FINUKE-538982 format. One record per residue: residue number from 1; residue in three letters; y, x negated, z negated of N, C-alpha, C in turn. Coordinates in pm, whole numbers, always signed. Each point is the difference from the previous one (the first is absolute). Layout:
base nr->NUM&rest->ALA&nyy->Y&nxx->X&nzz->Z&cayy->Y&caxx->X&cazz->Z&cyy->Y&cxx->X&czz->Z
...
end
This chain:
base nr->1&rest->MET&nyy->+1987&nxx->-1839&nzz->-1303&cayy->-121&caxx->-78&cazz->-16&cyy->-103&cxx->+75&czz->-84
base nr->2&rest->ASP&nyy->+45&nxx->+62&nzz->-108&cayy->-92&caxx->+73&cazz->-87&cyy->-64&cxx->+117&czz->+72
base nr->3&rest->GLU&nyy->+77&nxx->+67&nzz->+86&cayy->-54&caxx->+113&cazz->+75&cyy->-109&cxx->-46&czz->+96
base nr->4&rest->ASN&nyy->+23&nxx->-113&nzz->+67&cayy->-102&caxx->-55&cazz->+90&cyy->-125&cxx->-41&czz->-77
base nr->5&rest->TYR&nyy->+19&nxx->-60&nzz->-116&cayy->-113&caxx->-40&cazz->-83&cyy->-81&cxx->+122&czz->-43
base nr->6&rest->GLU&nyy->+68&nxx->+104&nzz->-45&cayy->-68&caxx->+121&cazz->-44&cyy->-75&cxx->+66&czz->+115
base nr->7&rest->ARG&nyy->+61&nxx->+3&nzz->+117&cayy->-65&caxx->+58&cazz->+117&cyy->-125&cxx->-81&czz->+38
base nr->8&rest->ALA&nyy->+11&nxx->-133&nzz->-2&cayy->-115&caxx->-85&cazz->+31&cyy->-109&cxx->+16&czz->-105
base nr->9&rest->LYS&nyy->+39&nxx->+8&nzz->-125&cayy->-97&caxx->+19&cazz->-108&cyy->-73&cxx->+133&czz->+14
base nr->10&rest->ARG&nyy->+74&nxx->+105&nzz->+34&cayy->-61&caxx->+132&cazz->+21&cyy->-97&cxx->-5&czz->+117
base nr->11&rest->ARG&nyy->+37&nxx->-71&nzz->+106&cayy->-86&caxx->-13&cazz->+118&cyy->-130&cxx->-72&czz->-34
base nr->12&rest->VAL&nyy->+10&nxx->-108&nzz->-79&cayy->-118&caxx->-74&cazz->-42&cyy->-91&cxx->+89&czz->-85
base nr->13&rest->GLN&nyy->+59&nxx->+80&nzz->-87&cayy->-79&caxx->+92&cazz->-82&cyy->-72&cxx->+104&czz->+85
base nr->14&rest->GLN&nyy->+66&nxx->+48&nzz->+104&cayy->-63&caxx->+96&cazz->+91&cyy->-117&cxx->-64&czz->+73
base nr->15&rest->LEU&nyy->+19&nxx->-121&nzz->+50&cayy->-108&caxx->-72&cazz->+69&cyy->-116&cxx->-27&czz->-95
base nr->16&rest->LYS&nyy->+32&nxx->-44&nzz->-120&cayy->-103&caxx->-28&cazz->-99&cyy->-79&cxx->+127&czz->-31
base nr->17&rest->GLY&nyy->+69&nxx->+111&nzz->-17&cayy->-68&caxx->+127&cazz->-27&cyy->-93&cxx->+40&czz->+112
base nr->18&rest->PHE&nyy->+44&nxx->-19&nzz->+124&cayy->-85&caxx->+33&cazz->+113&cyy->-124&cxx->-88&czz->+5
base nr->19&rest->TYR&nyy->+18&nxx->-131&nzz->-19&cayy->-114&caxx->-91&cazz->+6&cyy->-99&cxx->+25&czz->-114
base nr->20&rest->ILE&nyy->+50&nxx->+37&nzz->-117&cayy->-90&caxx->+37&cazz->-109&cyy->-77&cxx->+127&czz->+38
base nr->21&rest->HIS&nyy->+69&nxx->+99&nzz->+55&cayy->-63&caxx->+124&cazz->+44&cyy->-108&cxx->-30&czz->+104
base nr->22&rest->LEU&nyy->+30&nxx->-85&nzz->+97&cayy->-96&caxx->-37&cazz->+104&cyy->-123&cxx->-71&czz->-59
base nr->23&rest->THR&nyy->+23&nxx->-91&nzz->-93&cayy->-110&caxx->-74&cazz->-63&cyy->-91&cxx->+95&czz->-78
base nr->24&rest->VAL&nyy->+58&nxx->+89&nzz->-78&cayy->-79&caxx->+97&cazz->-76&cyy->-76&cxx->+91&czz->+95
base nr->25&rest->PHE&nyy->+65&nxx->+43&nzz->+108&cayy->-64&caxx->+84&cazz->+101&cyy->-126&cxx->-68&czz->+55
base nr->26&rest->ILE&nyy->+11&nxx->-125&nzz->+37&cayy->-113&caxx->-74&cazz->+57&cyy->-112&cxx->-17&czz->-102
base nr->27&rest->ILE&nyy->+33&nxx->-44&nzz->-120&cayy->-101&caxx->-24&cazz->-103&cyy->-73&cxx->+129&czz->-37
base nr->28&rest->ILE&nyy->+74&nxx->+106&nzz->-26&cayy->-61&caxx->+127&cazz->-40&cyy->-86&cxx->+57&czz->+112
base nr->29&rest->ASN&nyy->+48&nxx->-9&nzz->+124&cayy->-77&caxx->+55&cazz->+111&cyy->-127&cxx->-80&czz->+28
base nr->30&rest->ILE&nyy->+2&nxx->-129&nzz->-21&cayy->-123&caxx->-79&cazz->+10&cyy->-98&cxx->+45&czz->-107
base nr->31&rest->PHE&nyy->+50&nxx->+17&nzz->-122&cayy->-83&caxx->+48&cazz->-110&cyy->-58&cxx->+138&czz->+31
base nr->32&rest->LEU&nyy->+84&nxx->+90&nzz->+50&cayy->-48&caxx->+135&cazz->+34&cyy->-104&cxx->-3&czz->+112
base nr->33&rest->PHE&nyy->+20&nxx->-88&nzz->+96&cayy->-99&caxx->-15&cazz->+107&cyy->-135&cxx->-42&czz->-57
base nr->34&rest->ILE&nyy->+1&nxx->-97&nzz->-89&cayy->-124&caxx->-49&cazz->-60&cyy->-67&cxx->+111&czz->-80
base nr->35&rest->VAL&nyy->+78&nxx->+71&nzz->-81&cayy->-56&caxx->+111&cazz->-79&cyy->-57&cxx->+106&czz->+93
base nr->36&rest->ASN&nyy->+75&nxx->+35&nzz->+104&cayy->-45&caxx->+100&cazz->+97&cyy->-129&cxx->-45&czz->+68
base nr->37&rest->PHE&nyy->-6&nxx->-124&nzz->+42&cayy->-118&caxx->-53&cazz->+69&cyy->-123&cxx->+2&czz->-90
base nr->38&rest->LEU&nyy->+19&nxx->-32&nzz->-129&cayy->-113&caxx->-6&cazz->-92&cyy->-46&cxx->+137&czz->-49
base nr->39&rest->THR&nyy->+90&nxx->+96&nzz->-4&cayy->-35&caxx->+130&cazz->-56&cyy->-34&cxx->+105&czz->+106
base nr->40&rest->THR&nyy->+86&nxx->+17&nzz->+97&cayy->-23&caxx->+102&cazz->+105&cyy->+32&cxx->-59&czz->+136
base nr->41&rest->PRO&nyy->-88&nxx->-84&nzz->+53&cayy->+30&caxx->-67&cazz->+127&cyy->+9&cxx->+95&czz->+120
base nr->42&rest->GLY&nyy->-53&nxx->+121&nzz->-10&cayy->+6&caxx->+93&cazz->+112&cyy->+131&cxx->+76&czz->+8
base nr->43&rest->LEU&nyy->+76&nxx->+3&nzz->-110&cayy->+126&caxx->+73&cazz->-6&cyy->+112&cxx->-99&czz->-31
base nr->44&rest->TRP&nyy->+87&nxx->-23&nzz->+95&cayy->+105&caxx->-102&cazz->-16&cyy->+127&cxx->+61&czz->-58
base nr->45&rest->TRP&nyy->-7&nxx->+42&nzz->-127&cayy->+113&caxx->+64&cazz->-66&cyy->+116&cxx->-96&czz->-26
base nr->46&rest->PHE&nyy->-28&nxx->-130&nzz->-10&cayy->+108&caxx->-95&cazz->-28&cyy->+105&cxx->-1&czz->+112
base nr->47&rest->LEU&nyy->-40&nxx->+43&nzz->+121&cayy->+93&caxx->+1&cazz->+112&cyy->+114&cxx->+99&czz->-23
base nr->48&rest->PHE&nyy->-27&nxx->+111&nzz->-69&cayy->+106&caxx->+96&cazz->-30&cyy->+104&cxx->-60&czz->-93
base nr->49&rest->VAL&nyy->-48&nxx->-71&nzz->-102&cayy->+91&caxx->-68&cazz->-93&cyy->+82&cxx->-103&czz->+75
base nr->50&rest->THR&nyy->-69&nxx->-80&nzz->+83&cayy->+67&caxx->-105&cazz->+76&cyy->+104&cxx->+59&czz->+95
base nr->51&rest->LEU&nyy->-35&nxx->+108&nzz->+66&cayy->+92&caxx->+63&cazz->+96&cyy->+127&cxx->+50&czz->-69
base nr->52&rest->PHE&nyy->-17&nxx->+81&nzz->-104&cayy->+118&caxx->+60&cazz->-63&cyy->+83&cxx->-103&czz->-77
base nr->53&rest->TRP&nyy->-66&nxx->-93&nzz->-66&cayy->+73&caxx->-106&cazz->-68&cyy->+68&cxx->-89&czz->+105
base nr->54&rest->GLY&nyy->-67&nxx->-22&nzz->+111&cayy->+58&caxx->-79&cazz->+108&cyy->+126&cxx->+63&czz->+57
base nr->55&rest->ILE&nyy->+2&nxx->+132&nzz->+8&cayy->+120&caxx->+70&cazz->+46&cyy->+115&cxx->-25&czz->-98
base nr->56&rest->GLY&nyy->-31&nxx->+8&nzz->-128&cayy->+101&caxx->-31&cazz->-102&cyy->+48&cxx->-143&czz->+10
base nr->57&rest->LEU&nyy->-92&nxx->-92&nzz->+23&cayy->+34&caxx->-141&cazz->+15&cyy->+86&cxx->-22&czz->+124
base nr->58&rest->LEU&nyy->-30&nxx->+72&nzz->+107&cayy->+79&caxx->-8&cazz->+122&cyy->+145&cxx->+41&czz->-26
base nr->59&rest->PHE&nyy->+19&nxx->+112&nzz->-68&cayy->+136&caxx->+44&cazz->-32&cyy->+71&cxx->-98&czz->-93
base nr->60&rest->HIS&nyy->-74&nxx->-56&nzz->-94&cayy->+59&caxx->-102&cazz->-87&cyy->+47&cxx->-119&czz->+82
base nr->61&rest->GLY&nyy->-85&nxx->-45&nzz->+93&cayy->+37&caxx->-112&cazz->+87&cyy->+120&cxx->+32&czz->+88
base nr->62&rest->LEU&nyy->+3&nxx->+121&nzz->+53&cayy->+115&caxx->+39&cazz->+83&cyy->+129&cxx->+0&czz->-81
base nr->63&rest->SER&nyy->-8&nxx->+46&nzz->-124&cayy->+121&caxx->+3&cazz->-82&cyy->+47&cxx->-141&czz->-35
base nr->64&rest->VAL&nyy->-93&nxx->-94&nzz->-11&cayy->+37&caxx->-138&cazz->-34&cyy->+46&cxx->-78&czz->+121
base nr->65&rest->PHE&nyy->-71&nxx->+14&nzz->+113&cayy->+28&caxx->-85&cazz->+115&cyy->+98&cxx->+60&czz->+101
base nr->66&rest->SER&nyy->+30&nxx->+128&nzz->-10&cayy->+104&caxx->+55&cazz->+89&cyy->+131&cxx->-5&czz->-78
base nr->67&rest->ARG&nyy->+64&nxx->-111&nzz->+9&cayy->+117&caxx->-32&cazz->-83&cyy->+116&cxx->+97&czz->+18
base nr->68&rest->ARG&nyy->+21&nxx->+49&nzz->+118&cayy->+115&caxx->+87&cazz->+22&cyy->-44&cxx->+143&czz->+22
base nr->69&rest->GLY&nyy->-115&nxx->+33&nzz->-53&cayy->-55&caxx->+134&cazz->+18&cyy->+77&cxx->+105&czz->-79
base nr->70&rest->MET&nyy->-31&nxx->+122&nzz->+30&cayy->+62&caxx->+113&cazz->-67&cyy->-37&cxx->-2&czz->-148
base nr->71&rest->PHE&nyy->+96&nxx->+23&nzz->-84&cayy->-16&caxx->+9&cazz->-145&cyy->-35&cxx->-133&czz->-67
base nr->72&rest->SER&nyy->+22&nxx->-112&nzz->+67&cayy->-21&caxx->-129&cazz->-63&cyy->+121&cxx->-30&czz->-90
base nr->73&rest->LYS&nyy->-10&nxx->-104&nzz->-77&cayy->+110&caxx->-38&cazz->-89&cyy->+123&cxx->-38&czz->+82
base nr->74&rest->GLU&nyy->-22&nxx->-68&nzz->+113&cayy->+113&caxx->-37&cazz->+84&cyy->+68&cxx->+125&czz->+56
base nr->75&rest->TRP&nyy->-79&nxx->+100&nzz->+37&cayy->+55&caxx->+126&cazz->+50&cyy->+83&cxx->+66&czz->-109
base nr->76&rest->GLU&nyy->-52&nxx->+1&nzz->-123&cayy->+75&caxx->+58&cazz->-112&cyy->+133&cxx->-73&czz->-19
base nr->77&rest->ASP&nyy->-5&nxx->-134&nzz->+1&cayy->+123&caxx->-78&cazz->-18&cyy->+103&cxx->+30&czz->+109
base nr->78&rest->ARG&nyy->-47&nxx->+9&nzz->+126&cayy->+92&caxx->+32&cazz->+110&cyy->+63&cxx->+137&czz->-19
base nr->79&rest->LYS&nyy->-79&nxx->+98&nzz->-38&cayy->+51&caxx->+136&cazz->-19&cyy->+100&cxx->+5&czz->-115
base nr->80&rest->ILE&nyy->-28&nxx->-69&nzz->-108&cayy->+93&caxx->-3&cazz->-114&cyy->+133&cxx->-60&czz->+44
base nr->81&rest->LYS&nyy->-5&nxx->-112&nzz->+71&cayy->+123&caxx->-63&cazz->+48&cyy->+74&cxx->+92&czz->+97
base nr->82&rest->GLU&nyy->-76&nxx->+69&nzz->+86&cayy->+61&caxx->+93&cazz->+96&cyy->+75&cxx->+113&czz->-73
base nr->83&rest->TYR&nyy->-63&nxx->+58&nzz->-100&cayy->+65&caxx->+109&cazz->-74&cyy->+118&cxx->-50&czz->-84
base nr->84&rest->MET&nyy->-11&nxx->-123&nzz->-50&cayy->+111&caxx->-57&cazz->-77&cyy->+120&cxx->-21&czz->+92
base nr->85&rest->GLU&nyy->-24&nxx->-44&nzz->+124&cayy->+108&caxx->-19&cazz->+96&cyy->+66&cxx->+132&czz->+36
base nr->86&rest->LYS&nyy->-80&nxx->+105&nzz->+13&cayy->+55&caxx->+133&cazz->+32&cyy->+85&cxx->+52&czz->-114
base nr->87&rest->GLU&nyy->-38&nxx->-30&nzz->-124&cayy->+76&caxx->+46&cazz->-115&cyy->+136&cxx->-70&czz->-10
base nr->88&rest->LYS&nyy->+8&nxx->-123&nzz->+50&cayy->+126&caxx->-74&cazz->-3&cyy->+104&cxx->+61&czz->+93
base nr->89&rest->GLU&nyy->-45&nxx->+64&nzz->+107&cayy->+91&caxx->+54&cazz->+101&cyy->+66&cxx->+126&czz->-44
end
């Protein structure tokens, strides 16, 4: 039971971290858009920030929402159990 609770708690923390990241991304990029529009409307430099930060956000989302993905916590747990079983033999 404790292991399930800890796993669920870790999952909630991952989701919370992603949603905080997404919220900050949206707020900051709206602010950057406004600053860009007011200062240099002919040069849309905020798009570079949005693009590269968005790529980071995409990878963050993939790591959170692809539950059985490579190098996830579940993958680590499976590998540890696999190697422990091999050591028993």
